[in-house]
C-alpha positions as CSV (number, residue, x, y, z in Angstrom):
1,M,-66.3,74.1,-90.8
2,I,-66.4,71.5,-88.1
3,D,-62.5,71.2,-88.2
4,M,-62.2,75.0,-87.9
5,D,-64.5,75.0,-84.9
6,I,-62.5,72.3,-83.2
7,L,-59.3,74.1,-83.9
8,E,-60.7,77.3,-82.4
9,L,-61.8,75.4,-79.4
10,R,-58.4,74.0,-78.9
11,R,-56.8,77.4,-79.2
12,E,-59.2,78.8,-76.6
13,M,-58.5,75.9,-74.2
14,Q,-54.7,76.3,-74.6
15,K,-55.0,80.1,-73.9
16,R,-57.0,79.4,-70.7
17,R,-54.5,76.8,-69.6
18,E,-51.7,79.3,-70.0
19,I,-53.6,81.8,-67.9
20,I,-54.2,79.2,-65.2
21,K,-50.5,78.1,-65.3
22,A,-49.4,81.8,-64.9
23,N,-51.8,82.1,-61.9
24,M,-50.4,79.0,-60.3
25,K,-46.8,80.2,-60.5
26,K,-47.6,82.6,-57.7
27,I,-48.5,79.7,-55.4
28,K,-45.7,77.8,-53.6
29,Y,-47.6,74.7,-52.7
30,K,-50.9,73.2,-53.8
31,I,-52.5,70.5,-51.6
32,A,-55.6,68.7,-52.6
33,V,-57.8,66.9,-50.0
34,M,-59.6,63.9,-51.5
35,S,-61.9,61.1,-50.5
36,G,-63.3,58.1,-52.3
37,K,-66.8,58.7,-51.0
38,G,-68.8,61.5,-49.4
39,G,-69.5,61.9,-45.7
40,V,-66.1,60.9,-44.4
41,G,-65.0,64.4,-43.2
42,K,-63.0,65.6,-46.2
43,T,-64.3,69.2,-46.0
44,T,-63.7,69.2,-42.2
45,V,-60.1,68.2,-42.9
46,A,-59.7,70.7,-45.8
47,V,-61.0,73.7,-43.8
48,N,-59.0,73.0,-40.7
49,L,-55.9,72.2,-42.7
50,A,-56.1,75.6,-44.4
51,V,-56.7,77.5,-41.2
52,S,-53.9,75.6,-39.4
53,L,-51.4,76.2,-42.2
54,A,-52.0,80.0,-41.9
55,K,-50.8,79.7,-38.3
56,T,-47.8,77.4,-38.7
57,E,-45.2,80.2,-38.4
58,P,-46.2,82.7,-35.8
59,T,-43.2,85.0,-36.6
60,K,-44.3,85.7,-40.1
61,P,-47.6,85.6,-42.1
62,V,-48.3,82.5,-44.0
63,R,-50.6,83.2,-46.9
64,V,-53.2,80.5,-47.5
65,A,-56.3,80.1,-49.7
66,L,-58.9,77.4,-49.8
67,L,-60.7,76.4,-53.0
68,D,-64.0,74.5,-52.7
69,A,-63.8,72.5,-55.9
70,D,-67.0,70.5,-55.2
71,I,-69.2,72.4,-57.6
72,D,-72.5,70.6,-57.3
73,C,-72.4,70.2,-53.5
74,P,-70.1,73.0,-52.1
75,N,-69.9,72.8,-48.3
76,V,-66.9,75.0,-47.3
77,N,-69.0,78.1,-46.8
78,K,-71.4,76.2,-44.5
79,F,-68.5,75.0,-42.4
80,M,-67.0,78.5,-42.1
81,G,-70.1,80.6,-41.7
82,I,-69.6,82.5,-45.0
83,E,-72.8,84.0,-46.4
84,E,-71.6,86.8,-48.6
85,H,-71.2,86.5,-52.4
86,L,-67.9,86.7,-54.3
87,S,-67.1,90.2,-55.6
88,V,-65.5,91.0,-59.0
89,K,-62.9,93.7,-59.6
90,N,-61.2,94.4,-62.9
91,E,-62.8,91.2,-64.3
92,K,-61.2,89.1,-61.5
93,I,-63.0,87.2,-58.8
94,I,-61.9,88.4,-55.3
95,P,-61.7,85.7,-52.6
96,I,-63.6,86.1,-49.3
97,K,-61.4,86.5,-46.2
98,K,-62.4,84.4,-43.2
99,Y,-60.3,83.1,-40.3
100,G,-57.1,84.4,-41.8
101,I,-57.4,82.7,-45.1
102,D,-58.9,83.5,-48.6
103,V,-61.9,81.3,-49.5
104,V,-63.4,80.7,-52.9
105,S,-66.5,78.5,-53.2
106,F,-69.1,78.0,-55.9
107,A,-71.6,78.4,-53.1
108,S,-70.7,82.1,-53.1
109,L,-72.0,82.4,-56.6
110,Q,-75.4,80.8,-55.9
111,E,-78.6,82.7,-55.0
112,R,-79.7,80.0,-52.5
113,E,-77.6,77.4,-50.7
114,D,-80.2,74.7,-51.5
115,Q,-80.1,75.5,-55.2
116,P,-79.2,72.3,-57.1
117,I,-76.4,72.3,-59.7
118,I,-77.7,69.8,-62.3
119,W,-74.8,69.7,-64.8
120,R,-73.1,67.0,-66.7
121,G,-69.3,66.4,-66.3
122,P,-68.1,68.8,-69.1
123,M,-70.1,71.7,-67.5
124,L,-68.5,71.0,-64.1
125,S,-65.1,70.9,-65.6
126,K,-65.7,74.2,-67.4
127,A,-66.9,75.8,-64.2
128,I,-63.7,74.7,-62.4
129,M,-61.5,76.0,-65.2
130,Q,-63.3,79.4,-65.0
131,L,-62.6,79.6,-61.3
132,L,-59.0,78.7,-61.7
133,E,-58.6,81.3,-64.5
134,Q,-60.6,84.2,-63.1
135,V,-59.8,84.2,-59.3
136,E,-57.3,86.8,-58.2
137,W,-55.2,84.4,-56.1
138,G,-52.2,86.7,-55.6
139,K,-49.0,85.3,-54.0
140,L,-49.7,82.3,-51.7
141,D,-47.7,79.9,-49.6
142,Y,-50.4,77.3,-49.8
143,L,-53.6,76.6,-51.8
144,V,-55.7,73.9,-50.2
145,I,-58.2,72.3,-52.6
146,D,-61.3,70.6,-51.3
147,L,-62.1,68.1,-54.1
148,P,-65.5,66.5,-54.7
149,P,-65.7,62.9,-53.5
150,G,-64.8,60.2,-56.0
151,T,-62.5,60.0,-59.0
152,S,-64.6,61.5,-61.8
153,D,-64.4,64.5,-64.1
154,S,-64.1,67.3,-61.5
155,S,-61.2,65.7,-59.6
156,L,-59.5,64.8,-62.9
157,T,-59.7,68.4,-64.1
158,I,-58.1,69.7,-60.9
159,M,-55.3,67.2,-61.0
160,Q,-54.5,67.8,-64.6
161,E,-54.8,71.6,-64.6
162,L,-53.4,72.5,-61.2
163,V,-51.0,69.5,-60.8
164,P,-51.1,69.5,-56.9
165,D,-47.9,69.1,-55.0
166,G,-49.6,66.5,-52.9
167,I,-52.8,64.7,-52.3
168,I,-54.3,63.9,-48.8
169,V,-56.9,61.1,-48.7
170,V,-59.5,61.1,-45.9
171,T,-61.3,58.0,-44.9
172,T,-63.3,56.5,-42.0
173,P,-62.2,53.2,-40.6
174,T,-65.1,51.3,-42.3
175,D,-64.4,48.7,-45.0
176,V,-66.5,50.6,-47.7
177,A,-64.7,53.9,-47.1
178,V,-61.3,52.2,-47.0
179,V,-61.8,50.5,-50.4
180,D,-62.9,53.9,-51.9
181,A,-59.9,55.6,-50.3
182,K,-57.6,53.2,-52.0
183,K,-59.2,54.1,-55.4
184,S,-58.4,57.8,-54.7
185,V,-54.7,56.9,-53.9
186,N,-54.5,54.8,-57.1
187,M,-55.9,57.6,-59.2
188,A,-53.3,60.0,-57.9
189,K,-50.5,57.5,-58.5
190,K,-51.7,57.0,-62.1
191,L,-51.6,60.7,-62.6
192,K,-48.1,60.8,-61.0
193,I,-49.2,63.2,-58.2
194,P,-47.5,62.6,-54.9
195,V,-49.8,61.1,-52.2
196,L,-48.9,62.8,-48.9
197,G,-50.8,60.2,-46.9
198,I,-54.1,59.0,-45.5
199,I,-56.0,60.5,-42.5
200,E,-58.4,58.3,-40.6
201,N,-61.4,60.3,-39.5
202,M,-64.3,59.4,-37.1
203,S,-62.1,56.8,-35.4
204,G,-63.5,55.1,-32.3
205,E,-66.1,52.7,-30.9
206,I,-68.8,53.4,-33.4
207,F,-66.9,53.0,-36.7
208,G,-63.9,51.2,-35.4
209,T,-60.2,52.0,-35.5
210,G,-57.3,51.1,-37.8
211,G,-58.9,50.9,-41.2
212,G,-57.2,54.0,-42.5
213,E,-53.8,52.9,-41.1
214,K,-54.1,49.5,-42.6
215,A,-55.1,51.0,-46.0
216,A,-52.0,53.2,-45.9
217,A,-49.8,50.1,-45.2
218,D,-51.5,48.0,-47.8
219,I,-51.1,50.6,-50.6
220,G,-47.7,51.9,-49.6
221,V,-48.4,55.5,-48.5
222,K,-47.8,57.3,-45.2
223,F,-50.4,57.2,-42.4
224,L,-50.8,60.8,-41.3
225,G,-52.8,60.1,-38.2
226,R,-56.4,59.7,-36.9
227,L,-59.1,61.9,-35.6
228,K,-61.6,60.5,-33.1
229,L,-65.4,60.8,-33.5
230,D,-65.4,63.8,-31.2
231,A,-68.3,65.9,-29.8
232,G,-66.0,68.9,-29.7
233,I,-65.5,68.8,-33.4
234,A,-69.3,68.5,-33.9
235,R,-69.9,71.5,-31.6
236,C,-67.4,73.6,-33.6
237,A,-69.2,72.6,-36.8
238,E,-72.5,73.8,-35.3
239,K,-70.9,77.1,-34.5
240,K,-69.4,77.2,-38.1
241,K,-65.9,77.6,-36.6
242,P,-62.8,75.5,-37.5
243,F,-62.1,73.2,-34.5
244,V,-58.4,73.9,-34.6
245,L,-59.2,77.4,-33.2
246,E,-60.4,75.7,-30.0
247,S,-58.3,73.9,-27.4
248,F,-59.2,70.3,-26.8
249,E,-57.6,66.9,-27.5
250,S,-58.6,66.4,-31.1
251,A,-57.6,69.9,-32.0
252,E,-54.1,69.2,-30.6
253,E,-53.9,65.9,-32.4
254,F,-54.8,67.6,-35.7
255,K,-52.0,70.1,-35.3
256,H,-49.6,67.2,-35.1
257,I,-51.1,65.8,-38.4
258,V,-50.6,69.3,-40.0
259,N,-47.0,69.4,-38.9
260,T,-46.5,66.0,-40.6
261,I,-48.2,67.2,-43.8
262,V,-45.9,70.2,-43.9
263,K,-42.8,68.0,-43.5
264,E,-44.1,65.8,-46.4
265,V,-44.7,68.8,-48.6
266,L,-41.3,70.3,-48.0
267,K,-39.4,67.1,-48.7
């Protein structure tokens, strides 16, 4: 009886994986944004990367979606000012459109934004699998995935099921963040997923400068660039607006970083 249950479970998982694989065939490039620890600006990078990619070719539409894969602490909606819930059509989840991209976040399935998700690892992985399976992604040029911090179950599920075309690791210049960023890079390498490079965020007098660049050199990956600890970025966050839609120094610097990322993806 137990053997039959296990066999049935394996069949169900294989069927779901086939559905996910079929969905992913409609997506040209999948880019995951990762960090070794929380609070380093990973979601800020993911949101602004997705919005920037949608504007990389002004002569033709670039179709971009953003998946908030941080199930227990989803923050993408907060950063983008999304308050509505996800809708369902023909048993498929329809992404929410904002700032020219499609957005899917577990926050859009919650009744309250402060509602805790108290799940063990297998439940988190199952929820991610359901999102990957049930969302109507359509044809996309890019899918940007905002991974949860760390190297545990949720990130592992995404890497194994989606197999991103590249990983971007975000860190601050501090020693603790840099050590954890190296762990993220090493995880991607072990899973044979290309590491596009490291972004150093919150660079400046308070947290220092150069930690991310040194980490990239130490571990043999590309240094994509740095973002200063900028009041302009903070103001945009308060307005729930991606900072790349404004015109100031950090926004222009980030556009150069995005151009470098695109070149790395298209290699």
